[in-house]
N, CA, C and O atoms as a DFTB+ gen file, in Angstrom:
304 C
 N C O
     1  1      38.907      40.837     107.309
     2  2      39.802      41.228     106.542
     3  2      39.725      40.202     105.408
     4  3      39.649      39.131     106.010
     5  1      39.704      39.951     104.120
     6  2      39.541      38.874     103.619
     7  2      40.772      39.306     102.647
     8  3      40.966      40.499     102.412
     9  1      41.574      38.316     102.105
    10  2      42.475      38.197     101.058
    11  2      42.623      37.107     100.203
    12  3      42.345      35.989     100.638
    13  1      42.957      37.226      99.228
    14  2      42.687      35.919      98.020
    15  2      44.041      35.965      97.652
    16  3      44.434      37.044      97.210
    17  1      44.912      34.963      97.739
    18  2      45.997      34.958      97.079
    19  2      46.370      33.586      96.646
    20  3      45.790      32.693      97.264
    21  1      47.331      33.160      95.588
    22  2      46.992      32.343      94.750
    23  2      47.862      31.286      95.894
    24  3      48.829      31.697      96.535
    25  1      47.320      29.872      96.005
    26  2      47.265      28.834      96.634
    27  2      48.748      27.832      96.206
    28  3      48.970      26.871      95.469
    29  1      49.774      28.944      97.407
    30  2      50.938      28.038      97.093
    31  2      51.242      26.521      97.954
    32  3      52.239      25.799      97.960
    33  1      50.004      26.414      98.612
    34  2      50.293      25.339      99.661
    35  2      51.046      25.771     101.112
    36  3      51.007      25.159     102.180
    37  1      51.694      26.942     100.812
    38  2      52.168      27.387     102.135
    39  2      51.672      28.198     102.991
    40  3      52.124      29.286     103.347
    41  1      50.492      27.529     103.409
    42  2      49.464      28.106     104.112
    43  2      49.465      27.610     105.560
    44  3      49.727      26.465     105.929
    45  1      49.053      28.886     106.483
    46  2      48.863      28.190     107.885
    47  2      47.908      27.050     108.174
    48  3      46.829      26.919     107.598
    49  1      48.403      26.190     109.157
    50  2      47.379      25.136     109.611
    51  2      47.075      25.681     110.974
    52  3      48.021      26.004     111.692
    53  1      45.902      25.805     111.375
    54  2      45.060      26.040     112.826
    55  2      45.122      25.045     113.415
    56  3      44.990      24.028     112.734
    57  1      45.354      24.868     114.978
    58  2      45.649      25.749     115.747
    59  2      46.894      26.242     116.157
    60  3      47.116      27.150     116.958
    61  1      48.122      25.169     115.176
    62  2      49.257      24.990     115.623
    63  2      50.213      26.628     114.894
    64  3      51.021      27.308     115.526
    65  1      49.833      26.814     113.698
    66  2      50.377      27.854     113.217
    67  2      52.002      27.310     112.202
    68  3      53.025      27.920     111.894
    69  1      51.496      25.842     111.948
    70  2      52.370      25.570     111.449
    71  2      52.199      25.872     109.632
    72  3      51.118      26.214     109.154
    73  1      53.466      25.673     108.778
    74  2      53.005      25.478     107.800
    75  2      52.569      24.183     107.298
    76  3      53.197      23.204     107.699
    77  1      51.342      23.962     106.273
    78  2      50.833      22.746     105.602
    79  2      51.849      21.886     104.895
    80  3      52.060      20.705     105.171
    81  1      52.483      22.608     103.923
    82  2      53.182      22.201     102.999
    83  2      54.770      21.774     103.447
    84  3      55.178      20.684     103.046
    85  1      55.581      22.543     104.195
    86  2      56.866      21.864     105.259
    87  2      56.646      21.811     106.341
    88  3      57.443      21.095     106.948
    89  1      55.867      22.270     106.947
    90  2      55.594      22.080     108.936
    91  2      56.581      22.726     109.290
    92  3      57.267      22.060     110.066
    93  1      57.126      24.067     109.018
    94  2      58.028      25.208     109.697
    95  2      56.987      26.134     109.925
    96  3      56.002      26.343     109.217
    97  1      57.301      26.648     110.952
    98  2      56.353      28.034     111.913
    99  2      56.041      28.966     110.848
   100  3      56.844      29.587     110.152
   101  1      54.868      28.985     110.809
   102  2      53.976      29.859     109.525
   103  2      54.122      31.465     109.943
   104  3      53.657      31.819     111.026
   105  1      54.642      32.238     109.247
   106  2      54.871      32.510     107.704
   107  2      56.156      31.955     107.329
   108  3      57.166      32.543     107.715
   109  1      56.260      30.863     106.602
   110  2      57.447      29.823     106.252
   111  2      58.334      30.988     105.114
   112  3      57.779      31.925     104.540
   113  1      59.569      30.687     105.013
   114  2      60.469      31.629     103.760
   115  2      59.540      31.470     102.422
   116  3      59.335      32.350     101.586
   117  1      59.045      30.175     102.423
   118  2      58.317      30.256     100.986
   119  2      56.990      31.092     101.114
   120  3      56.570      31.716     100.140
   121  1      56.477      31.099     102.060
   122  2      55.362      31.933     102.206
   123  2      55.236      33.176     102.463
   124  3      54.221      33.791     102.135
   125  1      56.361      33.797     103.160
   126  2      56.881      35.022     103.239
   127  2      57.156      35.845     101.664
   128  3      56.707      36.955     101.380
   129  1      57.936      35.047     100.843
   130  2      58.387      35.220      99.210
   131  2      57.063      35.552      98.776
   132  3      56.852      36.699      98.380
   133  1      56.043      34.613      98.798
   134  2      54.983      34.523      98.167
   135  2      53.864      35.725      98.543
   136  3      53.055      36.221      97.758
   137  1      54.032      36.027      99.854
   138  2      53.177      37.370     100.327
   139  2      54.195      38.535      99.873
   140  3      53.680      39.569      99.447
   141  1      55.104      38.479      99.911
   142  2      55.514      39.924      99.362
   143  2      55.589      40.046      97.786
   144  3      55.848      41.162      97.336
   145  1      55.448      39.316      97.176
   146  2      55.443      38.929      95.721
   147  2      53.437      39.469      95.060
   148  3      53.081      39.954      93.986
   149  1      52.744      39.134      96.113
   150  2      51.422      38.981      95.660
   151  2      50.577      40.762      96.622
   152  3      49.454      41.239      96.457
   153  1      51.442      41.132      97.313
   154  2      50.998      42.480      98.137
   155  2      51.701      43.658      98.578
   156  3      52.813      43.480      99.073
   157  1      51.226      44.891      98.481
   158  2      51.840      45.973      98.657
   159  2      52.231      45.909     100.065
   160  3      51.637      45.115     100.795
   161  1      53.196      46.681     100.551
   162  2      53.745      46.529     101.917
   163  2      52.883      46.939     102.834
   164  3      52.707      46.133     103.747
   165  1      52.098      48.245     102.907
   166  2      51.306      48.322     103.880
   167  2      50.111      47.130     104.002
   168  3      49.856      46.552     105.059
   169  1      49.489      46.898     102.826
   170  2      48.664      45.661     102.893
   171  2      49.246      44.149     103.728
   172  3      48.717      43.410     104.558
   173  1      50.398      44.144     103.133
   174  2      50.895      43.259     103.879
   175  2      51.042      43.087     105.479
   176  3      51.000      42.137     106.260
   177  1      51.176      44.061     105.545
   178  2      51.752      44.621     106.986
   179  2      50.299      44.450     107.829
   180  3      50.426      43.964     108.953
   181  1      49.113      44.754     107.459
   182  2      47.876      44.937     107.814
   183  2      47.759      43.590     108.151
   184  3      47.772      43.164     109.306
   185  1      47.605      42.681     106.777
   186  2      46.958      41.139     106.620
   187  2      47.737      40.565     107.949
   188  3      47.080      40.028     108.840
   189  1      49.350      40.718     108.059
   190  2      50.076      39.702     109.090
   191  2      49.694      40.263     110.498
   192  3      50.114      39.687     111.501
   193  1      49.015      41.224     110.579
   194  2      48.813      42.090     111.949
   195  2      47.605      41.162     112.590
   196  3      47.439      40.867     113.774
   197  1      46.647      40.715     111.196
   198  2      45.306      40.078     111.785
   199  2      45.618      38.860     112.051
   200  3      45.122      38.341     113.051
   201  1      46.351      38.256     111.368
   202  2      47.042      36.866     111.269
   203  2      47.669      36.578     112.951
   204  3      47.438      35.591     113.649
   205  1      48.548      37.834     113.310
   206  2      49.094      37.800     114.451
   207  2      48.205      37.657     115.647
   208  3      48.545      37.090     116.686
   209  1      46.864      38.298     115.391
   210  2      46.057      38.536     116.953
   211  2      45.382      37.125     116.380
   212  3      44.635      36.721     117.271
   213  1      45.355      36.300     115.344
   214  2      44.293      34.669     115.512
   215  2      45.596      33.920     116.305
   216  3      45.522      33.405     117.420
   217  1      46.768      33.987     115.476
   218  2      48.040      33.023     116.458
   219  2      47.798      33.205     118.003
   220  3      47.662      32.247     118.764
   221  1      47.748      34.814     118.483
   222  2      47.761      34.819     119.741
   223  2      46.565      33.957     120.745
   224  3      46.692      33.553     121.901
   225  1      45.531      33.873     119.924
   226  2      44.444      33.136     120.366
   227  2      44.319      31.689     120.275
   228  3      43.547      31.003     120.946
   229  1      45.099      31.298     119.438
   230  2      45.155      29.735     119.301
   231  2      46.682      29.515     119.822
   232  3      46.573      28.348     120.199
   233  1      47.516      29.734     119.988
   234  2      49.164      29.698     120.239
   235  2      49.179      29.726     121.962
   236  3      48.679      30.604     122.666
   237  1      49.807      28.662     122.357
   238  2      50.177      28.901     124.192
   239  2      50.455      30.021     124.273
   240  3      50.460      30.618     123.196
   241  1      50.790      30.786     125.455
   242  2      51.438      31.837     126.168
   243  2      52.437      31.884     125.556
   244  3      52.710      30.752     125.156
   245  1      53.433      32.885     125.142
   246  2      54.839      33.023     124.876
   247  2      55.501      34.407     124.857
   248  3      55.073      35.388     125.466
   249  1      56.549      34.368     124.118
   250  2      57.227      35.874     124.431
   251  2      56.541      36.225     123.345
   252  3      56.307      35.440     122.426
   253  1      56.000      37.990     123.388
   254  2      55.550      38.718     122.634
   255  2      56.652      38.974     121.606
   256  3      56.447      38.865     120.397
   257  1      57.554      39.238     122.012
   258  2      58.711      39.467     120.441
   259  2      58.927      38.438     119.928
   260  3      59.242      38.541     118.742
   261  1      58.891      37.421     120.337
   262  2      58.906      35.923     119.353
   263  2      57.489      36.143     118.189
   264  3      57.570      36.114     116.961
   265  1      56.578      36.302     118.795
   266  2      55.311      36.190     117.740
   267  2      56.126      37.783     116.867
   268  3      56.571      37.800     115.719
   269  1      56.106      38.762     117.694
   270  2      56.215      39.872     116.609
   271  2      57.305      39.995     115.405
   272  3      57.252      40.699     114.397
   273  1      58.322      39.072     115.837
   274  2      59.886      38.687     114.827
   275  2      59.092      37.936     113.870
   276  3      59.247      38.352     112.722
   277  1      58.087      36.713     114.014
   278  2      57.540      35.727     113.065
   279  2      56.953      36.362     112.367
   280  3      57.214      36.262     111.168
   281  1      55.766      37.415     112.868
   282  2      54.881      37.980     111.913
   283  2      54.675      38.869     111.443
   284  3      53.993      38.902     110.418
   285  1      55.310      40.214     112.150
   286  2      55.382      41.361     111.787
   287  2      56.851      42.177     111.302
   288  3      56.891      43.190     110.604
   289  1      57.865      41.538     111.798
   290  2      59.037      42.688     111.360
   291  2      59.341      42.401     110.122
   292  3      59.579      43.280     109.294
   293  1      59.370      40.930     109.817
   294  2      60.181      40.579     108.399
   295  2      58.937      41.495     107.031
   296  3      59.217      41.734     105.856
   297  1      57.912      41.741     107.601
   298  2      57.208      42.742     106.654
   299  2      57.769      44.108     106.187
   300  3      57.385      44.396     105.053
   301  1      58.533      44.973     106.735
   302  2      59.283      45.933     106.146
   303  2      59.861      46.056     104.976
   304  3      60.498      47.074     104.707
């Protein structure tokens, strides 16, 4: 999936999945706000699911619920 969004600097640094601009876990609050403003809710949920799948490959094993909260729940 290719999504072109304005570059706010609040993008994911891989493989850590921390924000390049503020260092917080991505998507940080600023990234979430920007993504909500640029995408309709369904496209946003799909986009974040794709990111979740990539993060699962990059990050060490951890609680699935934690990643769901971080990447998906806020998109509702």
